[in-house]
PyMOL Python script that loads the backbone (N, CA, C, O; Angstrom):
from pymol import cmd

cmd.read_pdbstr("""\
ATOM      1  N   MET A   1     -81.219 -19.219 -36.953  1.00  0.00           N
ATOM      2  CA  MET A   1     -81.124 -17.782 -36.621  1.00  0.00           C
ATOM      3  C   MET A   1     -79.862 -17.161 -37.311  1.00  0.00           C
ATOM      4  O   MET A   1     -78.826 -17.818 -37.414  1.00  0.00           O
ATOM      5  N   GLU A   2     -79.966 -15.945 -37.756  1.00  0.00           N
ATOM      6  CA  GLU A   2     -78.965 -15.273 -38.359  1.00  0.00           C
ATOM      7  C   GLU A   2     -77.602 -14.830 -37.707  1.00  0.00           C
ATOM      8  O   GLU A   2     -77.653 -14.406 -36.552  1.00  0.00           O
ATOM      9  N   SER A   3     -76.351 -14.894 -38.369  1.00  0.00           N
ATOM     10  CA  SER A   3     -75.274 -14.644 -37.448  1.00  0.00           C
ATOM     11  C   SER A   3     -75.477 -12.982 -37.423  1.00  0.00           C
ATOM     12  O   SER A   3     -76.157 -12.317 -38.204  1.00  0.00           O
ATOM     13  N   SER A   4     -74.685 -12.516 -36.296  1.00  0.00           N
ATOM     14  CA  SER A   4     -74.574 -10.993 -35.810  1.00  0.00           C
ATOM     15  C   SER A   4     -73.762 -10.763 -34.665  1.00  0.00           C
ATOM     16  O   SER A   4     -73.220 -11.761 -34.189  1.00  0.00           O
ATOM     17  N   TYR A   5     -73.576  -9.748 -34.161  1.00  0.00           N
ATOM     18  CA  TYR A   5     -72.488  -9.550 -33.066  1.00  0.00           C
ATOM     19  C   TYR A   5     -73.057 -10.351 -32.016  1.00  0.00           C
ATOM     20  O   TYR A   5     -72.355 -10.604 -31.037  1.00  0.00           O
ATOM     21  N   ARG A   6     -74.266 -10.795 -32.090  1.00  0.00           N
ATOM     22  CA  ARG A   6     -74.869 -11.452 -30.699  1.00  0.00           C
ATOM     23  C   ARG A   6     -74.991 -12.731 -30.912  1.00  0.00           C
ATOM     24  O   ARG A   6     -75.308 -13.457 -29.970  1.00  0.00           O
ATOM     25  N   PHE A   7     -74.776 -13.237 -32.128  1.00  0.00           N
ATOM     26  CA  PHE A   7     -74.956 -14.781 -32.431  1.00  0.00           C
ATOM     27  C   PHE A   7     -74.208 -15.182 -33.446  1.00  0.00           C
ATOM     28  O   PHE A   7     -74.185 -14.503 -34.472  1.00  0.00           O
ATOM     29  N   PHE A   8     -73.393 -16.471 -33.325  1.00  0.00           N
ATOM     30  CA  PHE A   8     -72.842 -17.032 -34.366  1.00  0.00           C
ATOM     31  C   PHE A   8     -72.687 -18.516 -34.025  1.00  0.00           C
ATOM     32  O   PHE A   8     -72.264 -18.965 -32.960  1.00  0.00           O
ATOM     33  N   GLU A   9     -73.143 -19.285 -35.220  1.00  0.00           N
ATOM     34  CA  GLU A   9     -73.023 -20.775 -34.998  1.00  0.00           C
ATOM     35  C   GLU A   9     -72.103 -21.286 -36.180  1.00  0.00           C
ATOM     36  O   GLU A   9     -72.238 -21.054 -37.382  1.00  0.00           O
ATOM     37  N   ASN A  10     -71.064 -22.093 -35.494  1.00  0.00           N
ATOM     38  CA  ASN A  10     -70.130 -22.578 -36.299  1.00  0.00           C
ATOM     39  C   ASN A  10     -70.340 -24.300 -36.443  1.00  0.00           C
ATOM     40  O   ASN A  10     -69.806 -25.110 -35.686  1.00  0.00           O
ATOM     41  N   ARG A  11     -71.124 -24.604 -37.444  1.00  0.00           N
ATOM     42  CA  ARG A  11     -71.209 -25.962 -37.677  1.00  0.00           C
ATOM     43  C   ARG A  11     -70.148 -26.729 -38.283  1.00  0.00           C
ATOM     44  O   ARG A  11     -70.204 -27.953 -38.408  1.00  0.00           O
ATOM     45  N   ALA A  12     -69.148 -25.986 -38.671  1.00  0.00           N
ATOM     46  CA  ALA A  12     -67.869 -26.589 -39.343  1.00  0.00           C
ATOM     47  C   ALA A  12     -66.904 -26.924 -38.032  1.00  0.00           C
ATOM     48  O   ALA A  12     -65.966 -27.692 -38.244  1.00  0.00           O
ATOM     49  N   CYS A  13     -67.063 -26.439 -36.799  1.00  0.00           N
ATOM     50  CA  CYS A  13     -66.281 -26.854 -36.060  1.00  0.00           C
ATOM     51  C   CYS A  13     -66.224 -28.345 -35.420  1.00  0.00           C
ATOM     52  O   CYS A  13     -67.228 -29.010 -35.170  1.00  0.00           O
ATOM     53  N   GLN A  14     -65.111 -28.691 -35.235  1.00  0.00           N
ATOM     54  CA  GLN A  14     -64.991 -30.315 -34.964  1.00  0.00           C
ATOM     55  C   GLN A  14     -65.699 -30.670 -33.692  1.00  0.00           C
ATOM     56  O   GLN A  14     -66.058 -31.832 -33.501  1.00  0.00           O
ATOM     57  N   TYR A  15     -65.921 -29.708 -32.799  1.00  0.00           N
ATOM     58  CA  TYR A  15     -66.499 -29.971 -31.531  1.00  0.00           C
ATOM     59  C   TYR A  15     -68.111 -29.646 -31.604  1.00  0.00           C
ATOM     60  O   TYR A  15     -68.897 -29.974 -30.715  1.00  0.00           O
ATOM     61  N   PHE A  16     -68.434 -29.030 -32.665  1.00  0.00           N
ATOM     62  CA  PHE A  16     -69.904 -28.772 -32.715  1.00  0.00           C
ATOM     63  C   PHE A  16     -70.824 -29.960 -32.709  1.00  0.00           C
ATOM     64  O   PHE A  16     -70.513 -30.917 -33.418  1.00  0.00           O
ATOM     65  N   PRO A  17     -72.122 -30.017 -31.860  1.00  0.00           N
ATOM     66  CA  PRO A  17     -72.104 -29.050 -30.734  1.00  0.00           C
ATOM     67  C   PRO A  17     -71.390 -29.613 -29.476  1.00  0.00           C
ATOM     68  O   PRO A  17     -71.388 -30.816 -29.216  1.00  0.00           O
ATOM     69  N   CYS A  18     -70.884 -28.830 -28.840  1.00  0.00           N
ATOM     70  CA  CYS A  18     -70.069 -29.268 -27.594  1.00  0.00           C
ATOM     71  C   CYS A  18     -71.117 -29.673 -26.465  1.00  0.00           C
ATOM     72  O   CYS A  18     -70.815 -30.449 -25.558  1.00  0.00           O
ATOM     73  N   HIS A  19     -72.314 -29.111 -26.586  1.00  0.00           N
ATOM     74  CA  HIS A  19     -73.325 -29.368 -25.575  1.00  0.00           C
ATOM     75  C   HIS A  19     -74.439 -29.882 -26.492  1.00  0.00           C
ATOM     76  O   HIS A  19     -74.372 -29.612 -27.691  1.00  0.00           O
ATOM     77  N   LYS A  20     -75.529 -30.654 -25.979  1.00  0.00           N
ATOM     78  CA  LYS A  20     -76.538 -31.321 -26.591  1.00  0.00           C
ATOM     79  C   LYS A  20     -77.909 -30.541 -26.070  1.00  0.00           C
ATOM     80  O   LYS A  20     -77.908 -29.934 -24.999  1.00  0.00           O
ATOM     81  N   GLY A  21     -79.004 -30.608 -26.872  1.00  0.00           N
ATOM     82  CA  GLY A  21     -80.157 -30.107 -26.478  1.00  0.00           C
ATOM     83  C   GLY A  21     -80.746 -28.702 -27.012  1.00  0.00           C
ATOM     84  O   GLY A  21     -81.877 -28.282 -26.768  1.00  0.00           O
ATOM     85  N   LEU A  22     -79.773 -28.068 -27.778  1.00  0.00           N
ATOM     86  CA  LEU A  22     -80.186 -26.752 -28.183  1.00  0.00           C
ATOM     87  C   LEU A  22     -80.472 -26.598 -29.748  1.00  0.00           C
ATOM     88  O   LEU A  22     -79.663 -26.995 -30.586  1.00  0.00           O
ATOM     89  N   THR A  23     -81.630 -26.020 -30.060  1.00  0.00           N
ATOM     90  CA  THR A  23     -81.878 -25.829 -31.590  1.00  0.00           C
ATOM     91  C   THR A  23     -80.980 -24.782 -32.035  1.00  0.00           C
ATOM     92  O   THR A  23     -80.261 -24.967 -33.017  1.00  0.00           O
ATOM     93  N   ASP A  24     -80.968 -23.512 -31.274  1.00  0.00           N
ATOM     94  CA  ASP A  24     -80.047 -22.391 -31.927  1.00  0.00           C
ATOM     95  C   ASP A  24     -79.038 -22.392 -30.831  1.00  0.00           C
ATOM     96  O   ASP A  24     -79.264 -22.232 -29.632  1.00  0.00           O
ATOM     97  N   PHE A  25     -77.710 -22.628 -31.509  1.00  0.00           N
ATOM     98  CA  PHE A  25     -76.594 -22.954 -30.687  1.00  0.00           C
ATOM     99  C   PHE A  25     -75.670 -21.816 -30.831  1.00  0.00           C
ATOM    100  O   PHE A  25     -75.073 -21.727 -31.903  1.00  0.00           O
ATOM    101  N   ASN A  26     -75.451 -20.898 -29.883  1.00  0.00           N
ATOM    102  CA  ASN A  26     -74.591 -19.938 -29.942  1.00  0.00           C
ATOM    103  C   ASN A  26     -73.178 -20.097 -29.660  1.00  0.00           C
ATOM    104  O   ASN A  26     -72.847 -20.422 -28.520  1.00  0.00           O
ATOM    105  N   CYS A  27     -72.133 -19.869 -30.736  1.00  0.00           N
ATOM    106  CA  CYS A  27     -70.609 -20.447 -30.439  1.00  0.00           C
ATOM    107  C   CYS A  27     -69.902 -19.173 -30.154  1.00  0.00           C
ATOM    108  O   CYS A  27     -68.711 -19.165 -29.844  1.00  0.00           O
ATOM    109  N   LEU A  28     -70.645 -18.057 -30.258  1.00  0.00           N
ATOM    110  CA  LEU A  28     -70.037 -16.672 -29.895  1.00  0.00           C
ATOM    111  C   LEU A  28     -68.903 -16.804 -28.484  1.00  0.00           C
ATOM    112  O   LEU A  28     -67.780 -16.324 -28.334  1.00  0.00           O
ATOM    113  N   PHE A  29     -69.745 -17.663 -27.577  1.00  0.00           N
ATOM    114  CA  PHE A  29     -69.034 -17.595 -26.293  1.00  0.00           C
ATOM    115  C   PHE A  29     -68.604 -19.059 -26.238  1.00  0.00           C
ATOM    116  O   PHE A  29     -68.959 -19.722 -25.264  1.00  0.00           O
ATOM    117  N   CYS A  30     -67.832 -19.647 -27.252  1.00  0.00           N
ATOM    118  CA  CYS A  30     -67.207 -20.923 -27.275  1.00  0.00           C
ATOM    119  C   CYS A  30     -66.559 -21.215 -26.030  1.00  0.00           C
ATOM    120  O   CYS A  30     -66.956 -22.187 -25.387  1.00  0.00           O
ATOM    121  N   TYR A  31     -65.590 -20.488 -25.586  1.00  0.00           N
ATOM    122  CA  TYR A  31     -64.914 -20.635 -24.299  1.00  0.00           C
ATOM    123  C   TYR A  31     -65.822 -19.612 -23.270  1.00  0.00           C
ATOM    124  O   TYR A  31     -65.855 -18.399 -23.482  1.00  0.00           O
ATOM    125  N   CYS A  32     -66.432 -20.139 -22.322  1.00  0.00           N
ATOM    126  CA  CYS A  32     -67.406 -19.418 -21.479  1.00  0.00           C
ATOM    127  C   CYS A  32     -66.443 -18.273 -20.737  1.00  0.00           C
ATOM    128  O   CYS A  32     -65.400 -18.540 -20.141  1.00  0.00           O
ATOM    129  N   PRO A  33     -66.947 -17.101 -20.881  1.00  0.00           N
ATOM    130  CA  PRO A  33     -66.244 -15.782 -20.402  1.00  0.00           C
ATOM    131  C   PRO A  33     -66.419 -15.831 -18.990  1.00  0.00           C
ATOM    132  O   PRO A  33     -65.758 -15.031 -18.327  1.00  0.00           O
ATOM    133  N   MET A  34     -67.264 -16.703 -18.342  1.00  0.00           N
ATOM    134  CA  MET A  34     -67.663 -16.725 -16.872  1.00  0.00           C
ATOM    135  C   MET A  34     -67.188 -17.899 -16.118  1.00  0.00           C
ATOM    136  O   MET A  34     -67.560 -18.197 -14.983  1.00  0.00           O
ATOM    137  N   TYR A  35     -66.261 -18.599 -16.900  1.00  0.00           N
ATOM    138  CA  TYR A  35     -65.838 -19.824 -16.335  1.00  0.00           C
ATOM    139  C   TYR A  35     -64.813 -19.447 -15.105  1.00  0.00           C
ATOM    140  O   TYR A  35     -64.764 -20.257 -14.179  1.00  0.00           O
ATOM    141  N   LEU A  36     -64.114 -18.446 -15.044  1.00  0.00           N
ATOM    142  CA  LEU A  36     -63.228 -18.158 -14.007  1.00  0.00           C
ATOM    143  C   LEU A  36     -63.955 -17.499 -12.936  1.00  0.00           C
ATOM    144  O   LEU A  36     -63.405 -17.342 -11.846  1.00  0.00           O
ATOM    145  N   ARG A  37     -65.153 -17.094 -13.148  1.00  0.00           N
ATOM    146  CA  ARG A  37     -65.893 -16.185 -11.952  1.00  0.00           C
ATOM    147  C   ARG A  37     -66.640 -17.196 -11.101  1.00  0.00           C
ATOM    148  O   ARG A  37     -67.322 -18.161 -11.446  1.00  0.00           O
ATOM    149  N   GLU A  38     -66.326 -16.715  -9.870  1.00  0.00           N
ATOM    150  CA  GLU A  38     -66.995 -17.581  -8.668  1.00  0.00           C
ATOM    151  C   GLU A  38     -68.468 -17.664  -8.782  1.00  0.00           C
ATOM    152  O   GLU A  38     -69.081 -18.714  -8.589  1.00  0.00           O
ATOM    153  N   ASN A  39     -69.014 -16.566  -9.093  1.00  0.00           N
ATOM    154  CA  ASN A  39     -70.477 -16.532  -9.566  1.00  0.00           C
ATOM    155  C   ASN A  39     -70.916 -16.402 -10.742  1.00  0.00           C
ATOM    156  O   ASN A  39     -70.753 -15.340 -11.342  1.00  0.00           O
ATOM    157  N   CYS A  40     -71.545 -17.433 -11.289  1.00  0.00           N
ATOM    158  CA  CYS A  40     -72.082 -17.151 -12.639  1.00  0.00           C
ATOM    159  C   CYS A  40     -73.540 -17.718 -12.785  1.00  0.00           C
ATOM    160  O   CYS A  40     -73.988 -18.615 -12.072  1.00  0.00           O
ATOM    161  N   PRO A  41     -74.201 -17.113 -13.754  1.00  0.00           N
ATOM    162  CA  PRO A  41     -75.523 -17.590 -13.787  1.00  0.00           C
ATOM    163  C   PRO A  41     -75.837 -18.955 -14.441  1.00  0.00           C
ATOM    164  O   PRO A  41     -77.002 -19.309 -14.618  1.00  0.00           O
ATOM    165  N   GLY A  42     -74.799 -19.701 -14.790  1.00  0.00           N
ATOM    166  CA  GLY A  42     -75.160 -20.980 -15.497  1.00  0.00           C
ATOM    167  C   GLY A  42     -75.533 -22.047 -14.431  1.00  0.00           C
ATOM    168  O   GLY A  42     -76.183 -21.693 -13.448  1.00  0.00           O
ATOM    169  N   ASN A  43     -75.183 -23.219 -14.572  1.00  0.00           N
ATOM    170  CA  ASN A  43     -75.400 -24.376 -13.711  1.00  0.00           C
ATOM    171  C   ASN A  43     -74.359 -25.286 -13.702  1.00  0.00           C
ATOM    172  O   ASN A  43     -74.588 -26.458 -13.998  1.00  0.00           O
ATOM    173  N   PRO A  44     -73.242 -24.914 -13.404  1.00  0.00           N
ATOM    174  CA  PRO A  44     -71.969 -25.712 -13.123  1.00  0.00           C
ATOM    175  C   PRO A  44     -72.134 -26.648 -11.984  1.00  0.00           C
ATOM    176  O   PRO A  44     -72.881 -26.425 -11.031  1.00  0.00           O
ATOM    177  N   SER A  45     -71.386 -27.729 -12.131  1.00  0.00           N
ATOM    178  CA  SER A  45     -71.211 -28.707 -11.041  1.00  0.00           C
ATOM    179  C   SER A  45     -69.713 -28.567 -10.487  1.00  0.00           C
ATOM    180  O   SER A  45     -68.955 -27.842 -11.131  1.00  0.00           O
ATOM    181  N   TYR A  46     -69.251 -29.186  -9.385  1.00  0.00           N
ATOM    182  CA  TYR A  46     -68.179 -28.954  -8.972  1.00  0.00           C
ATOM    183  C   TYR A  46     -67.381 -30.369  -8.536  1.00  0.00           C
ATOM    184  O   TYR A  46     -68.055 -31.189  -7.913  1.00  0.00           O
ATOM    185  N   ILE A  47     -66.241 -30.634  -8.778  1.00  0.00           N
ATOM    186  CA  ILE A  47     -65.751 -31.945  -8.511  1.00  0.00           C
ATOM    187  C   ILE A  47     -64.490 -31.474  -7.797  1.00  0.00           C
ATOM    188  O   ILE A  47     -63.995 -30.366  -8.001  1.00  0.00           O
ATOM    189  N   GLU A  48     -63.976 -32.415  -6.912  1.00  0.00           N
ATOM    190  CA  GLU A  48     -62.702 -32.229  -6.409  1.00  0.00           C
ATOM    191  C   GLU A  48     -61.683 -33.160  -6.621  1.00  0.00           C
ATOM    192  O   GLU A  48     -61.971 -34.351  -6.502  1.00  0.00           O
ATOM    193  N   LYS A  49     -60.670 -32.870  -6.881  1.00  0.00           N
ATOM    194  CA  LYS A  49     -59.415 -33.592  -7.419  1.00  0.00           C
ATOM    195  C   LYS A  49     -58.205 -33.130  -6.861  1.00  0.00           C
ATOM    196  O   LYS A  49     -57.836 -31.980  -7.100  1.00  0.00           O
ATOM    197  N   ASN A  50     -57.454 -33.986  -6.053  1.00  0.00           N
ATOM    198  CA  ASN A  50     -56.128 -33.598  -5.372  1.00  0.00           C
ATOM    199  C   ASN A  50     -56.316 -32.463  -4.629  1.00  0.00           C
ATOM    200  O   ASN A  50     -55.492 -31.553  -4.714  1.00  0.00           O
ATOM    201  N   GLY A  51     -57.508 -32.352  -3.734  1.00  0.00           N
ATOM    202  CA  GLY A  51     -57.704 -31.425  -2.727  1.00  0.00           C
ATOM    203  C   GLY A  51     -58.055 -30.044  -3.585  1.00  0.00           C
ATOM    204  O   GLY A  51     -58.061 -28.978  -2.969  1.00  0.00           O
ATOM    205  N   LYS A  52     -58.325 -30.064  -4.891  1.00  0.00           N
ATOM    206  CA  LYS A  52     -58.689 -28.674  -5.567  1.00  0.00           C
ATOM    207  C   LYS A  52     -60.132 -28.806  -6.161  1.00  0.00           C
ATOM    208  O   LYS A  52     -60.506 -29.851  -6.693  1.00  0.00           O
ATOM    209  N   LYS A  53     -60.859 -27.786  -6.054  1.00  0.00           N
ATOM    210  CA  LYS A  53     -62.280 -27.595  -6.519  1.00  0.00           C
ATOM    211  C   LYS A  53     -62.102 -27.371  -7.853  1.00  0.00           C
ATOM    212  O   LYS A  53     -61.347 -26.467  -8.211  1.00  0.00           O
ATOM    213  N   ILE A  54     -62.776 -28.167  -8.780  1.00  0.00           N
ATOM    214  CA  ILE A  54     -62.776 -27.819 -10.158  1.00  0.00           C
ATOM    215  C   ILE A  54     -64.133 -27.711 -10.786  1.00  0.00           C
ATOM    216  O   ILE A  54     -64.959 -28.620 -10.709  1.00  0.00           O
ATOM    217  N   LYS A  55     -64.355 -26.517 -11.441  1.00  0.00           N
ATOM    218  CA  LYS A  55     -65.673 -26.113 -11.959  1.00  0.00           C
ATOM    219  C   LYS A  55     -65.959 -27.099 -13.267  1.00  0.00           C
ATOM    220  O   LYS A  55     -65.134 -27.177 -14.177  1.00  0.00           O
ATOM    221  N   ASP A  56     -67.011 -27.728 -13.275  1.00  0.00           N
ATOM    222  CA  ASP A  56     -67.433 -28.715 -14.486  1.00  0.00           C
ATOM    223  C   ASP A  56     -68.604 -28.078 -15.193  1.00  0.00           C
ATOM    224  O   ASP A  56     -69.691 -27.995 -14.621  1.00  0.00           O
ATOM    225  N   CYS A  57     -68.443 -27.679 -16.271  1.00  0.00           N
ATOM    226  CA  CYS A  57     -69.509 -26.974 -17.095  1.00  0.00           C
ATOM    227  C   CYS A  57     -70.220 -27.897 -18.172  1.00  0.00           C
ATOM    228  O   CYS A  57     -71.013 -27.466 -19.008  1.00  0.00           O
ATOM    229  N   THR A  58     -69.836 -29.209 -18.044  1.00  0.00           N
ATOM    230  CA  THR A  58     -70.265 -30.200 -19.181  1.00  0.00           C
ATOM    231  C   THR A  58     -71.810 -30.059 -19.436  1.00  0.00           C
ATOM    232  O   THR A  58     -72.185 -30.050 -20.609  1.00  0.00           O
ATOM    233  N   ASN A  59     -72.699 -29.953 -18.463  1.00  0.00           N
ATOM    234  CA  ASN A  59     -73.900 -29.970 -18.569  1.00  0.00           C
ATOM    235  C   ASN A  59     -74.477 -28.326 -18.678  1.00  0.00           C
ATOM    236  O   ASN A  59     -75.687 -28.109 -18.743  1.00  0.00           O
ATOM    237  N   CYS A  60     -73.647 -27.412 -18.687  1.00  0.00           N
ATOM    238  CA  CYS A  60     -74.224 -26.058 -18.807  1.00  0.00           C
ATOM    239  C   CYS A  60     -74.302 -25.461 -20.143  1.00  0.00           C
ATOM    240  O   CYS A  60     -73.299 -25.262 -20.829  1.00  0.00           O
ATOM    241  N   THR A  61     -75.483 -25.177 -20.509  1.00  0.00           N
ATOM    242  CA  THR A  61     -75.820 -24.401 -21.969  1.00  0.00           C
ATOM    243  C   THR A  61     -75.940 -23.057 -21.823  1.00  0.00           C
ATOM    244  O   THR A  61     -76.259 -22.484 -22.865  1.00  0.00           O
ATOM    245  N   PHE A  62     -75.778 -22.326 -20.815  1.00  0.00           N
ATOM    246  CA  PHE A  62     -76.032 -21.019 -20.561  1.00  0.00           C
ATOM    247  C   PHE A  62     -75.444 -19.997 -21.639  1.00  0.00           C
ATOM    248  O   PHE A  62     -76.171 -19.203 -22.236  1.00  0.00           O
ATOM    249  N   PRO A  63     -74.048 -20.086 -21.839  1.00  0.00           N
ATOM    250  CA  PRO A  63     -73.482 -19.212 -22.859  1.00  0.00           C
ATOM    251  C   PRO A  63     -73.994 -19.387 -24.220  1.00  0.00           C
ATOM    252  O   PRO A  63     -73.930 -18.491 -25.062  1.00  0.00           O
ATOM    253  N   HIS A  64     -74.487 -20.510 -24.430  1.00  0.00           N
ATOM    254  CA  HIS A  64     -74.888 -21.131 -25.785  1.00  0.00           C
ATOM    255  C   HIS A  64     -76.168 -20.821 -26.165  1.00  0.00           C
ATOM    256  O   HIS A  64     -76.569 -21.089 -27.298  1.00  0.00           O
ATOM    257  N   ARG A  65     -76.976 -20.187 -25.191  1.00  0.00           N
ATOM    258  CA  ARG A  65     -78.476 -19.790 -25.429  1.00  0.00           C
ATOM    259  C   ARG A  65     -78.345 -18.496 -26.120  1.00  0.00           C
ATOM    260  O   ARG A  65     -77.619 -17.652 -25.596  1.00  0.00           O
ATOM    261  N   PRO A  66     -78.889 -18.249 -27.120  1.00  0.00           N
ATOM    262  CA  PRO A  66     -78.907 -16.899 -27.946  1.00  0.00           C
ATOM    263  C   PRO A  66     -79.481 -15.774 -26.825  1.00  0.00           C
ATOM    264  O   PRO A  66     -78.911 -14.695 -26.671  1.00  0.00           O
ATOM    265  N   GLU A  67     -80.623 -16.145 -26.101  1.00  0.00           N
ATOM    266  CA  GLU A  67     -81.422 -15.167 -25.322  1.00  0.00           C
ATOM    267  C   GLU A  67     -80.594 -14.786 -24.098  1.00  0.00           C
ATOM    268  O   GLU A  67     -81.052 -13.994 -23.275  1.00  0.00           O
ATOM    269  N   ASN A  68     -79.412 -15.320 -23.962  1.00  0.00           N
ATOM    270  CA  ASN A  68     -78.639 -15.102 -22.744  1.00  0.00           C
ATOM    271  C   ASN A  68     -77.421 -13.971 -23.134  1.00  0.00           C
ATOM    272  O   ASN A  68     -76.703 -13.504 -22.250  1.00  0.00           O
ATOM    273  N   TYR A  69     -77.307 -13.667 -24.277  1.00  0.00           N
ATOM    274  CA  TYR A  69     -76.333 -12.542 -24.493  1.00  0.00           C
ATOM    275  C   TYR A  69     -76.303 -11.468 -23.612  1.00  0.00           C
ATOM    276  O   TYR A  69     -75.255 -11.150 -23.050  1.00  0.00           O
ATOM    277  N   ASP A  70     -77.580 -10.749 -23.396  1.00  0.00           N
ATOM    278  CA  ASP A  70     -77.455  -9.411 -22.655  1.00  0.00           C
ATOM    279  C   ASP A  70     -77.236 -10.030 -21.143  1.00  0.00           C
ATOM    280  O   ASP A  70     -76.605  -9.235 -20.447  1.00  0.00           O
ATOM    281  N   LYS A  71     -77.521 -10.996 -20.598  1.00  0.00           N
ATOM    282  CA  LYS A  71     -77.344 -11.473 -19.164  1.00  0.00           C
ATOM    283  C   LYS A  71     -75.808 -11.671 -19.148  1.00  0.00           C
ATOM    284  O   LYS A  71     -75.189 -11.176 -18.207  1.00  0.00           O
ATOM    285  N   ILE A  72     -75.153 -12.339 -20.090  1.00  0.00           N
ATOM    286  CA  ILE A  72     -73.760 -12.459 -19.913  1.00  0.00           C
ATOM    287  C   ILE A  72     -72.961 -11.234 -19.949  1.00  0.00           C
ATOM    288  O   ILE A  72     -71.897 -11.184 -19.332  1.00  0.00           O
ATOM    289  N   MET A  73     -73.420 -10.190 -20.663  1.00  0.00           N
ATOM    290  CA  MET A  73     -72.676  -8.900 -20.939  1.00  0.00           C
ATOM    291  C   MET A  73     -72.843  -8.069 -19.531  1.00  0.00           C
ATOM    292  O   MET A  73     -71.989  -7.299 -19.092  1.00  0.00           O
ATOM    293  N   GLN A  74     -74.018  -8.346 -18.946  1.00  0.00           N
ATOM    294  CA  GLN A  74     -74.132  -7.604 -17.578  1.00  0.00           C
ATOM    295  C   GLN A  74     -73.353  -8.250 -16.651  1.00  0.00           C
ATOM    296  O   GLN A  74     -72.823  -7.523 -15.812  1.00  0.00           O
ATOM    297  N   VAL A  75     -73.139  -9.492 -16.584  1.00  0.00           N
ATOM    298  CA  VAL A  75     -72.186 -10.290 -15.675  1.00  0.00           C
ATOM    299  C   VAL A  75     -71.161  -9.836 -15.723  1.00  0.00           C
ATOM    300  O   VAL A  75     -70.706  -9.340 -14.692  1.00  0.00           O
ATOM    301  N   LEU A  76     -70.376  -9.824 -16.953  1.00  0.00           N
ATOM    302  CA  LEU A  76     -69.019  -9.286 -17.127  1.00  0.00           C
ATOM    303  C   LEU A  76     -68.738  -7.969 -17.034  1.00  0.00           C
ATOM    304  O   LEU A  76     -67.575  -7.599 -16.877  1.00  0.00           O
ATOM    305  N   LYS A  77     -69.832  -7.045 -17.124  1.00  0.00           N
ATOM    306  CA  LYS A  77     -69.613  -5.498 -16.549  1.00  0.00           C
ATOM    307  C   LYS A  77     -69.565  -5.468 -15.312  1.00  0.00           C
ATOM    308  O   LYS A  77     -68.769  -4.732 -14.730  1.00  0.00           O
ATOM    309  N   GLY A  78     -70.412  -6.264 -14.677  1.00  0.00           N
ATOM    310  CA  GLY A  78     -70.487  -6.189 -13.069  1.00  0.00           C
ATOM    311  C   GLY A  78     -69.376  -6.958 -12.278  1.00  0.00           C
ATOM    312  O   GLY A  78     -69.196  -6.761 -11.076  1.00  0.00           O
ATOM    313  N   GLN A  79     -68.734  -7.732 -12.923  1.00  0.00           N
ATOM    314  CA  GLN A  79     -67.838  -8.605 -12.201  1.00  0.00           C
ATOM    315  C   GLN A  79     -66.385  -8.368 -12.616  1.00  0.00           C
ATOM    316  O   GLN A  79     -65.494  -9.150 -12.287  1.00  0.00           O
ATOM    317  N   ALA A  80     -66.137  -7.107 -13.454  1.00  0.00           N
ATOM    318  CA  ALA A  80     -64.858  -6.747 -14.021  1.00  0.00           C
ATOM    319  C   ALA A  80     -63.757  -6.859 -13.105  1.00  0.00           C
ATOM    320  O   ALA A  80     -62.660  -7.302 -13.444  1.00  0.00           O
ATOM    321  N   ASN A  81     -64.127  -6.337 -11.591  1.00  0.00           N
ATOM    322  CA  ASN A  81     -63.024  -6.223 -10.817  1.00  0.00           C
ATOM    323  C   ASN A  81     -63.095  -7.193  -9.748  1.00  0.00           C
ATOM    324  O   ASN A  81     -62.447  -7.023  -8.715  1.00  0.00           O
ATOM    325  N   MET A  82     -63.881  -8.258  -9.935  1.00  0.00           N
ATOM    326  CA  MET A  82     -64.232  -9.403  -8.763  1.00  0.00           C
ATOM    327  C   MET A  82     -63.164 -10.292  -9.009  1.00  0.00           C
ATOM    328  O   MET A  82     -62.615 -10.420 -10.103  1.00  0.00           O
ATOM    329  N   PRO A  83     -62.842 -10.980  -7.849  1.00  0.00           N
ATOM    330  CA  PRO A  83     -61.924 -12.197  -7.908  1.00  0.00           C
ATOM    331  C   PRO A  83     -62.516 -13.215  -8.729  1.00  0.00           C
ATOM    332  O   PRO A  83     -63.725 -13.311  -8.937  1.00  0.00           O
ATOM    333  N   VAL A  84     -61.588 -14.003  -9.209  1.00  0.00           N
ATOM    334  CA  VAL A  84     -61.868 -14.916  -9.986  1.00  0.00           C
ATOM    335  C   VAL A  84     -61.850 -16.332  -9.353  1.00  0.00           C
ATOM    336  O   VAL A  84     -61.360 -16.370  -8.224  1.00  0.00           O
ATOM    337  N   PHE A  85     -62.266 -17.429  -9.838  1.00  0.00           N
ATOM    338  CA  PHE A  85     -62.572 -18.844  -9.253  1.00  0.00           C
ATOM    339  C   PHE A  85     -61.310 -19.259  -8.909  1.00  0.00           C
ATOM    340  O   PHE A  85     -60.370 -19.122  -9.692  1.00  0.00           O
ATOM    341  N   GLY A  86     -61.166 -19.832  -7.646  1.00  0.00           N
ATOM    342  CA  GLY A  86     -59.794 -20.466  -7.157  1.00  0.00           C
ATOM    343  C   GLY A  86     -58.720 -19.473  -6.908  1.00  0.00           C
ATOM    344  O   GLY A  86     -57.613 -19.925  -6.618  1.00  0.00           O
ATOM    345  N   ASP A  87     -58.897 -18.048  -6.985  1.00  0.00           N
ATOM    346  CA  ASP A  87     -58.013 -17.193  -6.456  1.00  0.00           C
ATOM    347  C   ASP A  87     -57.816 -17.111  -4.930  1.00  0.00           C
ATOM    348  O   ASP A  87     -58.617 -16.555  -4.179  1.00  0.00           O
ATOM    349  N   ARG A  88     -56.748 -17.678  -4.566  1.00  0.00           N
ATOM    350  CA  ARG A  88     -56.661 -17.576  -3.066  1.00  0.00           C
ATOM    351  C   ARG A  88     -55.926 -16.243  -2.595  1.00  0.00           C
ATOM    352  O   ARG A  88     -55.850 -16.092  -1.376  1.00  0.00           O
ATOM    353  N   SER A  89     -55.428 -15.349  -3.336  1.00  0.00           N
ATOM    354  CA  SER A  89     -54.716 -14.314  -2.873  1.00  0.00           C
ATOM    355  C   SER A  89     -55.702 -13.147  -2.520  1.00  0.00           C
ATOM    356  O   SER A  89     -55.216 -12.045  -2.266  1.00  0.00           O
ATOM    357  N   VAL A  90     -56.993 -13.320  -2.490  1.00  0.00           N
ATOM    358  CA  VAL A  90     -57.991 -12.325  -2.176  1.00  0.00           C
ATOM    359  C   VAL A  90     -58.164 -12.392  -0.716  1.00  0.00           C
ATOM    360  O   VAL A  90     -58.966 -11.645  -0.154  1.00  0.00           O
TER     361      VAL A  90
END
""", "prot")
cmd.dss("prot")
cmd.show_as("cartoon", "prot")
cmd.util.cbc("prot")
cmd.orient("prot")
């Protein structure tokens, strides 16, 4: 797939690929912009450590799939003012 504003693959990155199983790997959202969101369309798991709930996205490839660009943008637009994951002040 060719690089564009919607897709970028960085094979020179020391962490590439950070997830397994994808042919076209989109590095555009290297750090998932939905990580701090309580509701995300990916498939995170949750672990508990020292009484705190921690989101684990190790097996989630949602932000790295090129076809999910528009879905991610919609989530970000729709959740701009929503509370973030773990925010207890709301």
